[in-house]
N, C-alpha and C positions, 0 to 999 in steps of 0.2 A: 249153363243158362237154362232155366226151367221153361216149361211150355208157355206160361203167361208172359214171361219176359220175351220169349221168341216171337210171340204174336205181336206184342207192342213194337218191338224192334222191326219186325218184318213190315208192319203197317207203315211205320214212319219212313223207313228206307225205301219201301216200295212206292210210296207217294212222292218222296223227295226226288227220286231218279227221273221220272218223266217230267215233273215240274221244272227240274233244273235244265233239262234239255229243251223244254218249251221256251224258257227264259233265254237260253243261249241262242236258240234259233231266231227269236224275236229281236234280241239286242244286236246280234251280228248283222242281220239283214237291215235293220233300222239304221245302224251306224254306217253301213256301206251306202245306203240310200241318202242319208243325211249329208255325208261328205262327198257325194257325187262320184263315188268310186264305181258303183254299178247302179243303173237306173232300175229301181224296184218299186212297184206300186204297193198300195196298202194290201191288196189281195195277195201279192207275192210275199209280203212280210207275214201275213196271217198263215199262208201255206207253209212257210219255213218254220213258224212256231208249231204248227200242227204236226209237221214232219218230225220235229225234235221230240214232241210229246210221244209220238208213235215209236220212235227209236228208243226212248226211255222205257216204254212198256215192254218192248222186245228184249231189252237188256235185263229187265226184271224177270222175264220168263226164263232166261238162260242162267242168270247169275245171282238172283235174289237169295236163294238158299245158301250159296257160298258166302255172300256178303253177311248174312245173319250169323253164320258160324264164326266168321273171322272178324267181326266188327270191332271187338275190343282189342284185337292184336294189330290193328292198323296204326301206323306211325302217326304221331301228332304233327309231324312235318307235312303230312298230306292233309290232315284234318283242318289245320289252320287256314290254308288257302280256300278250302271248301267253305269254312265258316265265314271267311271274308266275302266270298261270292254270295252266300246265302244272306249275309247281312245287308249287302247292297240290294239284293232282290227284295228283302223285307222292307227296306227303306222306300223302294219304288212302289211296292204294293200298298203301303200305308201313306203314300204321298208325302214323304218326308217326316212323318210323325214316328217316334221311337217305339211304339207299342210292339211292333213285330220283332224288333231287335231285343227288347226286354224278354220276350218269350224265347227267342232263339238263344240268348245268353243263358237263360235258365236251363234250357235243354242241354247246352254245352256243359253246364255244371253237373247235371244228372249223368251225362255220358261219362265224364271223367270219374265221377263217383263209382259208377258200375265198372268202368275199366280198371280202376285201382282195386276194387273188390275182387274181380276175377283174376287179377295178376298172379297171386294175391299180394297186396302191398301192406306194409306195416302202417300203423296209424300216423307215424311221423312222415313217411313218404307220401301218404294220402294228403296230409295237411299241406305239404309243399305244393303238390299238384293242384289241390283245390284253390290255394291262394293264387297260383300262377294263372289258372284259367279264369278266375274271378277278376284279376287285374286286366287280363287281355280283353275279356268281355266288356268290362267297364270302359276301357280305353276306346274300344271299337264303337260302342254305343254312343258315348259322349263325344268322341272324335268325329263321328259322322253327323251328329246333331249340330255341332258348332257351325260349320259352314252353311248348313241348311237354315239355321236360325239367323245367321248373318244376312243371308239372301232375303229371308222373310222380313227383316227390318227395313228393307228397301221396297217392299210391296205396300201399296197404298191401303189395301184392305186390312192387312195385318197391323199396320201402324194405326189405322183408324180404330180397330178393335182394342188395341192396347191403350190408346188414348181415351177411349170411352170408359174403360175399366179403371185406369189409374189417374186420369185427369191431367197427365203430363203433356207438354207441348210436343209437336211432331219433331222439332229440331232436337229436343232432349232425348226422345225415344231413339232416334236414328244416330245420335251422337255417342260420346264416350260413356254416358250413364247407361244408355241402352245396351251397349256392348258389355258393360260391366255386369248388368243384370243377366245377360245371356251367358257370360262366363260362369257366373254363380249357379245359374240353372243347370248348366252342363256339369258342373262339379257335383250338384245334388243328384243329377242323373247317373253320374259315375258311381256314386255311393249306393244308389238304389240297385243298379245293375250288379255291383260287386256283391252286395248282400243277398240278392236273389240267386245269383249263381252259386255263391258259397253255401247257402242253405240247401239248395237243390243237390249240390255235390255231397254234403254231409248226410242228407236224407237218403240219397241213392246208395251211398256207401254203407250206411247204417242198416238199411232194410235187408242187407245180405246176411245179417246175423251178428255183425260186429258193432258194438256200441261205440259211438264217437263222442267223446266228452269235450266240453269247453267250447 
């Protein structure tokens, strides 16, 4: 890994760690409060999130250099749960819109591309890995968008906006036709995510000096 790549990787991982612990602290305490397990006020939830953020920074101080060196040797069995966690965080950050997940899926493709380059992997092995991560990213992005979209069809404001644009009746939008359009939209989203991830993987693999054809 050259110096430029080390800086990029270090910046991304160094930022992801404290943000991940911030989200964990927030979600865990909010869930405990919501389900009346422990009485925690808003200030307590904020304190837990801040504590998680500080823990993440502390982990960066001690382990970031090691994470950078070993990033591409980490098993994908560990990376997949992390990807699912970050995808849910991205979904929450963008209030159900898939923009964050599209970016995250693209980064996943770039990661696999660089991982296979440093392996080093043959072009055939790389293609299989790129296809697998592209399918996974597409399924996650579209799969998370489907229930969010279904809930949106029950929201008065969402239905009103769709009705204003399309001229369709509310009963049609919330009925089978609306669900059909939602499914088609999610299929398109899958395709967009698949190609973004695949292109990122090919580019990341190719910039290492090996041309990827096709």
